[in-house]
C-alpha positions in Angstrom: 97.7 81.8 126.8 100.5 84.1 128.1 102.3 85.6 125.1 105.5 87.7 124.7 105.9 89.7 121.5 109.4 90.6 120.1 109.5 93.3 117.4 110.8 96.8 116.5 108.9 97.5 113.3 105.4 98.5 112.0 104.6 95.1 110.6 105.4 93.4 114.0 103.2 96.0 115.8 100.3 95.5 113.5 100.6 91.7 114.0 100.8 92.2 117.7 97.5 94.1 117.8 95.9 91.5 115.5 97.0 88.7 117.8 95.6 90.5 120.8 92.3 91.0 119.0 92.0 87.2 118.3 92.7 86.1 121.8 96.4 86.2 122.6 97.1 87.4 126.2 100.0 89.8 125.6 101.9 89.9 128.9 105.1 91.4 127.6 106.6 93.3 124.6 110.3 93.2 123.8 111.6 96.0 121.5 114.6 98.3 120.8 115.2 101.3 123.1 114.5 104.7 121.6 115.0 107.0 119.9 113.7 105.8 116.6 116.6 105.3 114.1 115.6 106.9 110.8 118.0 104.6 109.0 116.3 101.4 110.2 113.4 100.6 107.9 110.0 100.5 109.6 111.2 101.0 113.2 108.4 102.3 115.5 107.5 102.8 119.1 105.6 100.2 121.1 104.9 102.4 124.2 101.3 103.2 123.4 100.3 99.6 122.5 102.1 98.3 125.6 100.1 100.7 127.8 96.8 99.9 126.1 97.4 96.1 126.5 98.8 96.5 130.0 101.9 94.6 128.9 105.3 94.9 130.4 107.7 96.7 128.0 111.2 95.4 127.8 113.8 97.4 125.9 116.9 95.7 124.7 119.4 95.6 121.8 120.1 91.9 122.4 117.3 89.4 123.1 119.9 86.8 124.0 121.7 88.6 126.8 121.1 87.4 130.4 119.3 90.5 131.6 116.8 90.3 128.8 116.3 86.5 129.3 115.6 87.0 133.0 113.1 89.8 132.3 111.2 87.6 129.9 111.4 84.5 132.3 109.6 86.5 135.0 106.6 86.8 132.7 106.3 83.0 132.4 105.4 83.0 128.7 103.7 80.1 127.1 104.1 81.5 123.5 106.7 83.9 122.1 106.4 85.6 118.7 109.4 87.1 117.0 108.1 89.3 114.2 110.2 92.1 112.8 113.5 91.5 114.6 116.8 91.2 112.8 118.6 89.1 115.4 118.6 85.3 115.5 117.4 83.9 118.9 119.5 81.2 120.6 118.6 78.1 122.6 118.2 79.7 126.1 115.7 82.2 124.6 113.8 79.4 122.8 113.6 77.4 126.1 111.6 80.3 127.7 108.3 79.5 126.0 106.5 76.2 127.0 104.4 76.1 123.9 107.0 77.3 121.4 108.6 80.3 119.8 107.2 81.4 116.4 108.3 83.8 113.7 107.1 85.2 110.4 109.1 85.5 107.2 108.0 87.3 104.0 108.7 84.5 101.5 107.3 81.1 100.8 109.6 79.0 102.9 111.7 76.9 102.6 112.6 79.0 99.5 114.4 82.3 100.1 115.3 82.2 103.7 117.5 85.1 104.9 117.7 88.8 104.6 116.1 91.6 102.6 113.3 89.4 101.1 111.3 92.2 99.5 114.1 93.8 97.6 115.5 90.4 96.6 112.0 89.2 95.4 112.0 92.1 92.9 115.6 92.0 91.9 115.5 88.3 91.1 112.4 88.6 89.0 110.0 86.5 91.1 106.5 86.2 89.8 105.2 85.4 93.3 106.2 85.5 96.9 104.3 85.2 100.2 104.4 85.2 104.0 105.1 82.2 106.2 104.4 81.6 109.9 106.8 79.0 111.2 108.2 77.6 114.5 111.6 78.7 115.7 113.4 75.6 117.1 117.1 76.6 116.8 119.4 79.5 115.9 119.4 78.7 112.1 117.4 81.3 110.1 113.9 80.5 109.0 114.3 76.7 109.2 111.6 75.5 111.6 108.3 73.7 110.9 105.7 75.6 108.8 102.4 76.6 110.5 100.9 78.3 107.5 101.5 80.4 104.4 99.8 83.0 102.2 100.8 83.5 98.5 101.1 86.9 96.8 101.6 87.5 93.1 104.2 90.1 92.1 103.1 92.5 89.4 105.6 93.4 86.6 105.7 97.0 87.8 105.7 96.2 91.5 107.8 98.4 93.7 109.3 97.8 97.2 106.7 100.3 98.4 103.7 98.5 97.0 105.0 95.0 97.8 105.9 96.0 101.4 102.3 97.2 101.9 100.8 94.0 100.5 103.2 91.9 102.6 102.2 93.8 105.7 98.6 93.1 105.1 99.4 89.4 104.5 101.2 89.2 107.8 98.2 90.6 109.7 95.8 88.2 107.9 98.0 85.2 108.6 98.2 86.3 112.3 94.5 86.5 112.6 94.1 83.1 111.0 96.7 81.1 112.9 97.2 82.7 116.3 93.8 81.2 117.5 95.0 77.8 116.4 98.3 78.2 118.3 96.4 79.3 121.4 94.1 76.3 121.1 97.0 74.0 120.4 95.5 72.9 117.1 97.9 74.5 114.7 99.7 72.3 112.2 103.5 71.9 112.1 104.9 70.7 108.8 108.6 70.2 108.6 110.5 72.1 105.9 112.1 70.1 103.1 115.8 71.1 103.3 116.4 70.0 99.7 114.1 72.8 98.5 115.7 75.5 100.7 117.5 78.6 99.4 118.8 81.7 101.1 119.3 85.4 100.3 122.2 87.4 101.7 122.1 90.6 103.8 121.9 93.9 102.0 123.2 97.2 103.3 122.5 100.8 102.1 125.8 100.9 100.3 124.6 98.0 98.1 122.1 100.3 96.4 124.7 102.1 94.2 123.6 102.2 90.6 125.9 100.5 88.0 125.3 102.5 84.8 126.9 99.7 82.7 123.8 97.6 83.2 120.8 97.7 80.8 117.9 100.0 81.2 115.5 97.1 82.2 117.8 96.1 85.0 118.2 99.7 86.1 114.4 100.0 86.4 114.3 96.8 88.5 117.2 98.1 90.6 115.3 101.4 91.5 111.9 99.9 92.2 113.3 97.1 94.3 115.1 99.6 96.7 112.7 102.5 96.9 110.9 103.5 100.1 110.7 102.2 102.8 114.3 101.1 102.0 117.4 103.3 101.7 117.1 103.7 97.9 119.2 103.2 94.8 121.7 106.0 94.4 124.3 107.6 92.2 126.5 110.7 92.4 126.4 114.2 91.0 130.0 115.2 91.6 130.6 114.5 95.3 126.9 114.7 96.1 124.8 111.5 96.6 121.5 111.4 94.7 118.9 108.9 95.8 116.6 107.7 93.0 113.2 106.8 94.3 111.3 106.2 91.1 112.1 105.3 87.5 110.6 104.4 84.1 111.7 103.8 80.6 111.5 106.5 78.0 111.6 105.9 74.2 113.6 108.3 72.1 111.7 110.5 69.8 110.9 108.7 66.5 113.1 109.9 63.6 115.7 111.5 65.9 119.1 110.4 64.9 122.6 111.4 64.1 124.0 114.3 66.0 120.6 115.1 67.3 120.5 111.9 69.3 124.0 111.7 70.7 126.9 114.1 70.7 130.5 112.9 70.3 130.9 112.2 74.0 127.8 109.9 74.0 125.5 112.4 75.5 122.0 113.1 74.2 122.0 115.8 71.5 120.9 119.3 72.5 117.7 119.0 70.4 116.7 115.8 72.2 117.5 117.3 75.6 115.5 120.5 74.9 112.5 118.7 73.6 112.4 116.5 76.7 112.8 119.5 79.0 110.1 121.5 77.3 107.7 118.5 77.3 108.0 118.2 81.1 108.4 121.8 82.0 111.9 121.2 83.3 114.7 123.8 83.0 115.9 123.9 79.4 119.5 123.1 80.3 118.5 119.8 81.9 120.4 120.3 85.1 119.2 118.6 88.4 117.2 120.9 90.6 118.6 121.1 94.1 116.3 120.6 97.1 113.3 119.5 95.1 112.3 116.9 92.6 114.8 116.3 89.7 113.8 114.5 86.5 116.8 113.2 84.7 117.4 110.9 81.7 120.7 109.1 82.0 122.1 111.4 79.3 121.0 114.5 81.1 122.6 113.2 84.3 125.9 113.2 82.5 125.6 116.9 81.8 124.7 117.8 85.4 128.2 116.7 86.7 130.2 119.7 85.7 130.3 118.6 82.0 131.7 115.2 82.7 130.7 112.2 80.6 130.2 109.6 83.3 129.1 106.7 81.1 127.4 106.1 77.7 123.8 105.2 78.3 122.8 101.8 77.0 119.1 102.7 76.6 116.9 105.7 77.2 115.9 105.7 80.9 113.9 108.2 82.8 114.7 108.8 86.5 112.9 110.8 89.2 115.1 111.7 92.1 113.8 113.6 95.2 116.4 115.8 96.8 120.1 115.2 97.4 122.3 114.5 100.4 126.0 115.0 100.9 127.7 111.6 101.0 130.2 111.3 103.8 133.9 111.3 102.8 135.9 109.2 102.1 133.6 107.8 99.4 133.1 104.0 99.4 135.9 102.1 97.6 133.4 100.3 95.4 132.1 103.5 93.8 132.4 103.1 90.0 135.1 105.2 88.5 134.0 108.3 86.6 130.7 108.7 88.5 131.7 112.1 89.9 135.0 112.9 91.6 
């Protein structure tokens, strides 16, 4: 069955190859034009796979524009898959495929339609998520009939990195299971129950800013939900933006108290800072190391900003940050006051 595949990311490419392996006749691939945007999570090239499958490669930034629609129409597709594409498709696009247009979404629809499902799954404390293959029948997001689902449990220490990898594997497994049924016209189509639907909003890189007024447990969730392949949780050292890729809780030393635990500004006492530094082999003054890996407790992060006390930490919290990058000026209006100048 003649199939057109629409995608710009690695999950979509892996599913494309799986679909070809199980019998889909890939006649065309629609993707973004190059070069690869390093700020777009997961974007990849489809040149090699298009050549290997002898498929027409169509590059576009808008699948709904007339030129793109005409290019796809020439391929006379029976099936179209939209997997790893951030733009909603409209009725003229949907009408191109005689047997239907299908998409995949990394949640258990009808729950959690919308954007950034992997970060949101961790941020909202879900115990399980999954992947759904569904039919696209109109321009509303993730609302069409369900073809199949796979469920994934979310571990208490799950990160965006580990969940992304497991979700990617689930996409491929579901593709291998259901594409042969769609090609054979035997796949189920179960309407979604709109009364059970919910949606998540879009997230942008600027949404990753760390709010140091929240508790340590939530800071931990905040970091692990937005680590690679996403832009990362971040804070500031002066005017420099620091991306925090990994985090864990740290208990204060037993019996440490009084002036040894906190100085008058709310920072960790010098004895506590030195013991932590010696235990990890970090510089004794606790400053962030530029251009390499920096290990910081929240208290030591205060001290690295030219002596400023940015906030009083609510709980001991251990951060690992790889490298720094200069944040463009002017700084965002929502940056918390006191977090650097």
